[in-house]
C-alpha positions in Angstrom: -81.3 -8.6 100.2 -78.5 -8.0 102.7 -74.9 -9.0 101.9 -74.9 -12.7 101.2 -73.1 -15.0 103.6 -70.3 -17.3 102.5 -70.9 -21.0 102.8 -68.5 -21.2 105.7 -70.0 -18.3 107.6 -73.5 -19.7 107.1 -72.4 -23.1 108.5 -70.7 -21.4 111.4 -73.9 -19.6 112.4 -76.0 -22.8 112.0 -73.7 -24.7 114.3 -73.7 -21.9 116.8 -77.5 -22.5 117.2 -77.4 -26.3 117.2 -78.4 -27.5 120.7 -77.5 -31.0 121.6 -80.3 -33.5 121.6 -81.1 -35.9 124.5 -79.3 -39.2 125.0 -80.7 -42.7 125.0 -79.5 -46.2 125.3 -79.4 -48.2 122.1 -78.7 -51.8 121.3 -75.5 -52.1 119.3 -77.4 -54.2 116.7 -79.7 -51.2 116.1 -77.1 -48.4 116.4 -76.0 -48.1 112.7 -75.9 -44.4 111.8 -76.3 -43.2 115.3 -73.9 -40.8 117.1 -72.2 -41.9 120.3 -72.5 -39.5 123.2 -70.3 -41.5 125.6 -67.1 -43.4 124.8 -67.6 -47.1 124.2 -65.1 -49.2 126.2 -63.9 -52.8 125.5 -65.2 -55.4 128.0 -62.5 -57.9 127.2 -59.0 -58.3 125.9 -59.2 -59.1 122.1 -58.2 -61.7 121.3 -59.1 -62.9 124.9 -56.4 -65.6 124.6 -53.4 -66.3 122.4 -54.9 -67.7 119.2 -53.7 -69.3 116.0 -53.8 -67.2 112.8 -53.5 -70.4 110.6 -54.6 -74.0 110.4 -51.4 -75.9 111.3 -49.4 -77.1 114.3 -48.6 -75.4 117.5 -45.0 -75.9 118.5 -42.1 -74.7 120.6 -40.0 -72.7 118.0 -36.7 -74.0 119.4 -37.8 -77.6 118.7 -38.0 -77.0 115.0 -37.0 -78.1 112.4 -37.6 -81.8 113.0 -40.2 -84.5 113.4 -42.6 -84.3 116.3 -45.3 -86.5 117.7 -48.8 -85.0 117.6 -50.1 -85.0 121.2 -53.6 -83.6 120.5 -55.6 -81.4 118.2 -57.3 -78.1 119.2 -60.5 -76.9 117.5 -61.7 -73.3 117.4 -64.1 -72.8 120.3 -62.7 -75.6 122.5 -63.1 -74.6 126.1 -60.5 -77.0 127.4 -57.3 -75.3 128.3 -54.3 -77.5 127.4 -50.6 -77.4 127.8 -48.1 -78.6 125.3 -45.6 -81.2 126.6 -41.9 -80.8 125.7 -41.0 -82.4 122.4 -44.4 -82.6 120.8 -46.7 -80.6 118.5 -50.5 -80.0 118.6 -52.7 -79.7 115.6 -54.6 -76.4 115.7 -57.3 -74.7 113.8 -57.5 -71.0 112.9 -58.8 -69.0 115.8 -58.2 -71.8 118.3 -56.4 -71.1 121.6 -52.7 -71.8 121.4 -51.7 -74.3 124.1 -49.6 -73.1 127.0 -46.0 -73.7 126.3 -46.3 -73.3 122.5 -44.9 -70.1 121.0 -45.4 -70.6 117.3 -47.7 -72.1 114.7 -46.5 -73.8 111.6 -49.0 -73.6 108.7 -50.2 -77.1 107.6 -49.0 -76.5 104.1 -45.4 -76.2 105.4 -45.5 -79.6 107.1 -46.0 -83.3 106.3 -48.8 -84.5 108.4 -48.6 -88.3 109.1 -51.5 -88.3 111.6 -49.7 -89.1 114.9 -46.5 -87.5 113.8 -45.6 -84.3 111.8 -42.5 -83.4 109.8 -41.5 -79.7 110.0 -38.7 -79.1 107.6 -38.0 -75.4 108.3 -37.3 -73.6 111.6 -40.2 -71.6 113.1 -39.8 -68.2 114.6 -41.2 -67.5 118.1 -44.5 -65.6 117.7 -45.0 -66.8 114.2 -48.8 -67.0 113.3 -49.8 -66.4 116.9 -52.2 -63.7 117.7 -51.3 -62.5 121.2 -53.8 -61.9 123.9 -55.0 -58.3 123.7 -53.1 -57.7 120.5 -56.1 -55.8 119.1 -57.5 -54.1 122.2 -57.2 -54.4 126.0 -60.1 -54.4 128.4 -61.1 -50.8 129.3 -59.6 -49.4 126.1 -61.8 -46.9 124.1 -63.2 -48.7 121.1 -65.2 -45.7 119.8 -65.0 -42.1 121.0 -67.9 -39.9 121.9 -69.0 -38.1 118.7 -68.4 -41.1 116.5 -71.0 -41.9 113.9 -71.4 -45.6 114.0 -70.9 -47.5 110.7 -70.4 -51.2 109.9 -66.8 -51.3 111.1 -67.7 -49.7 114.5 -70.7 -52.0 115.0 -68.5 -55.0 114.3 -65.8 -53.8 116.7 -68.2 -53.1 119.5 -69.9 -56.5 119.1 -66.5 -58.2 119.1 -65.5 -56.6 122.4 -68.8 -57.6 124.1 -70.5 -54.2 124.1 -74.3 -54.9 123.9 -75.6 -51.3 124.3 -74.3 -47.8 123.7 -75.3 -44.3 124.7 -76.4 -42.3 121.6 -78.2 -39.1 120.7 -81.9 -39.6 120.1 -82.7 -39.4 116.4 -83.5 -35.8 115.4 -87.2 -35.3 114.6 -87.5 -33.5 111.3 -90.6 -32.1 109.8 -90.6 -31.4 106.0 -93.1 -29.0 104.5 -93.6 -28.0 100.9 -95.4 -24.8 100.0 -97.1 -23.8 96.8 -100.7 -23.9 95.4 -99.3 -25.4 92.1 -98.0 -28.6 93.8 -99.9 -31.8 93.3 -99.1 -35.4 94.5 -97.8 -37.9 92.0 -100.5 -40.0 90.4 -103.0 -37.2 90.1 -103.9 -35.6 86.8 -102.3 -32.2 86.4 -104.4 -29.1 85.5 -102.9 -26.2 83.6 -100.2 -24.5 85.7 -99.7 -27.4 88.1 -96.6 -29.6 88.7 -95.9 -32.7 90.7 -94.4 -32.1 94.2 -91.0 -33.8 94.6 -89.1 -31.9 97.2 -90.4 -33.5 100.3 -89.4 -37.1 99.5 -86.0 -35.8 98.1 -85.2 -33.8 101.2 -86.3 -36.7 103.4 -84.0 -39.1 101.6 -81.1 -36.7 102.0 -81.7 -36.3 105.8 -82.5 -39.9 106.7 -78.9 -40.8 105.8 -77.7 -38.8 108.8 -80.1 -40.5 111.2 -83.1 -38.2 111.0 -86.6 -39.4 111.8 -88.6 -37.6 109.1 -92.2 -36.6 109.0 -93.7 -35.3 105.7 -96.3 -32.7 106.4 -99.1 -32.1 103.9 -98.4 -29.6 101.1 -99.7 -26.1 102.0 -101.3 -23.7 99.6 -100.1 -20.1 99.2 -102.5 -18.9 101.9 -101.3 -17.1 105.0 -103.7 -18.9 107.6 -102.8 -22.3 106.1 -99.1 -21.4 106.4 -99.6 -20.4 110.0 -101.2 -23.8 110.9 -98.6 -25.8 109.0 -95.6 -24.0 110.3 -96.8 -24.2 113.9 -97.2 -27.9 113.5 -93.7 -28.2 112.0 -92.1 -26.2 114.8 -92.9 -29.0 117.2 -90.1 -31.0 115.6 -86.4 -30.6 116.4 -85.8 -29.2 112.9 -88.3 -27.9 110.4 -87.4 -27.8 106.7 -89.6 -26.0 104.3 -89.3 -25.7 100.5 -90.6 -22.8 98.5 -92.0 -19.4 99.7 -88.7 -17.9 100.9 -87.9 -15.4 98.1 -89.5 -11.9 97.6 -92.6 -12.6 95.6 -96.2 -11.9 96.7 -96.8 -15.5 97.5 -93.6 -16.1 99.4 -95.1 -16.3 102.9 -92.8 -18.6 104.9 -90.4 -16.0 106.4 -93.1 -13.5 107.4 -95.5 -16.1 108.9 -92.6 -17.8 110.7 -91.6 -14.5 112.2 -95.1 -14.0 113.5 -94.9 -17.4 115.2 -91.8 -16.3 117.1 -89.0 -17.6 114.8 -85.8 -15.5 115.1 -84.3 -15.3 111.6 -80.5 -15.8 111.9 -79.8 -15.1 108.2 -81.4 -15.0 104.8 -79.3 -15.5 101.7 -76.1 -17.4 101.0 -73.6 -16.7 98.2 -74.2 -20.1 96.5 -75.7 -21.2 93.2 -78.2 -22.8 93.2 -79.8 -22.0 96.5 -79.1 -18.3 97.2 -82.5 -17.4 99.0 -82.0 -19.9 101.8 -83.2 -18.8 105.2 -82.3 -20.1 108.7 -83.9 -19.3 112.0 -84.6 -20.7 115.4 -87.5 -20.8 117.9 -86.2 -22.1 121.2 -84.2 -25.3 120.4 -86.1 -25.8 117.1 -84.1 -24.9 113.9 -86.0 -23.9 110.8 -84.5 -24.0 107.3 -86.4 -22.3 104.5 -85.1 -23.9 101.2 -85.9 -22.5 97.8 -88.6 -24.3 95.9 -86.6 -25.2 92.8 -85.7 -28.8 93.3 -81.9 -28.7 92.7 -81.7 -25.6 95.0 -83.5 -27.5 97.7 -81.2 -30.5 97.2 -78.1 -28.4 97.6 -79.5 -26.7 100.7 -80.4 -30.0 102.3 -76.9 -31.5 101.6 -74.7 -28.5 102.4 -76.6 -26.9 105.3 -79.3 -29.1 106.8 -77.4 -32.3 107.1 -74.5 -30.6 109.0 -77.1 -29.1 111.4 -78.5 -32.6 112.1 -75.1 -34.0 112.8 -74.2 -31.1 115.1 -77.4 -31.6 117.1 -76.4 -35.2 117.6 -72.9 -34.3 118.8 -71.0 -35.7 115.9 -67.3 -35.0 115.7 -67.4 -34.6 111.9 -70.2 -32.2 110.9 -69.3 -30.2 107.8 -69.8 -31.6 104.3 -67.1 -34.1 103.4 -65.5 -33.2 100.2 -63.4 -35.5 98.0 -61.1 -34.5 95.1 -61.2 -35.2 91.4 -60.6 -33.5 88.1 -63.1 -31.9 85.8 -63.5 -33.3 82.3 -64.5 -29.9 80.9 -63.5 -26.4 82.0 -65.8 -24.6 84.3 -65.9 -20.8 84.6 -65.9 -19.5 88.1 -68.6 -17.0 89.3 -67.1 -13.8 90.8 -70.0 -13.5 93.3 -71.1 -16.9 94.3 -69.8 -20.5 94.9 -71.5 -22.9 92.5 -72.4 -26.5 92.7 -72.4 -28.3 89.4 -74.0 -31.7 88.9 -71.6 -34.2 87.3 -71.0 -37.9 86.7 -68.2 -39.3 88.8 -66.0 -41.7 86.8 -63.2 -43.6 88.5 -60.2 -44.2 86.3 -56.7 -45.6 86.9 -55.4 -42.0 87.0 -58.0 -40.8 89.5 -61.6 -39.6 89.7 -62.9 -37.6 86.7 -66.0 -35.4 87.0 -68.1 -35.0 83.9 -70.8 -32.2 84.2 -74.2 -33.3 83.0 -76.1 -31.2 80.5 -78.8 -28.9 81.9 -77.7 -27.1 85.1 -80.7 -24.9 85.7 -82.1 -25.2 89.3 -85.4 -26.6 88.2 -83.9 -29.5 86.2 -84.1 -32.2 88.8 -84.5 -35.0 86.2 -81.1 -34.1 84.8 -79.7 -34.4 88.3 -80.8 -38.0 88.4 -77.9 -38.8 86.0 -75.4 -37.1 88.3 -73.4 -38.8 91.1 -71.4 -35.8 92.3 -71.8 -32.1 93.0 -68.6 -30.2 91.9 -67.9 -27.2 94.2 -66.7 -24.3 92.0 -65.4 -21.7 94.4 -66.3 -18.1 93.6 -63.7 -15.9 92.1 -62.1 -15.1 88.7 -60.7 -17.6 86.2 -61.6 -21.2 85.5 -61.6 -24.6 87.0 -59.7 -26.9 84.7 -58.5 -30.5 84.7 -55.0 -29.3 85.7 -56.2 -28.4 89.2 -58.0 -30.6 91.8 -61.7 -30.0 92.1 -63.7 -30.6 95.3 -66.9 -32.5 95.1 -69.6 -34.1 97.2 -71.0 -37.5 96.4 -74.6 -37.8 95.4 -75.6 -41.2 96.8 
């Protein structure tokens, strides 16, 4: 094996080969998780009128304190524009339009409401409890930039400013293929030497969280013609992800067969544990990731390398894995040659996030990983990672 790439160098090469996907128009109500390819602009001032932040009375501030007659009452949603005569107040609901002439709202709990008259014992300040027109955003302002991945807050903001449709990247089409004659579907009886296939559903779950439209291809036996047919089918997608068959054994056929189908291998091998024998190549615009067959190795590869590729193809501004920081419960020794990802439980305490490694860190122990909620990144080098220094981690959710 050639010199192993660092995680950062592998990600750099992956992003260099990530061609942008096409653009389509998407209803805002269906756009959660999608990536904007054009800025989304506000269609209105928000609020579109000066509105009350409280239930109370709209007044002229310089006419308080005192007792004022109540000229009328304004409900939220009332379409009738009204002006406030001098020397009077108007009852007003939260969100209702402040009458022209009023410059303050006095909360109802700071008044004595007598129906047609109201006592206001304390002076009001101009602008008090009034939301000014355009105080949140002005018409034509950018609400969400190109490259934004739309979440609940962005969907709410776009809906609030009258945006009904947005221009987004199409969802990346991802084909997931597992290789290995020993693999059997769940529910079948296992013969000697067989195991249940778990990687396809796991990889699909990891990739759907970044907007992928995933197709699970049938499991392929360790047979070269069968590999050729399956890989050719998978290469019709935007991204093909395989698991198993990328090491150096006699039944590791993926890289050789892929090369025969015109795949240009960009790299093979990353200085990471688990997941070292990861391969990445391209054929035209299609990206192909060969993940190791051990389930935890495949999981790390999907989270650390494949998800960034999918985000890059969609034009997302934030592409690389998003690490958070905590402290380890027990000391972790660093590996001089490779970065390591250690499965751990994430525990939130008053003094911060604590990361408690689970027992059983071998790359085949996927059931042990089910108890984990974080992957601790232990950078390669000498020494140890202790509770005295911050530790980077990725959430497992």
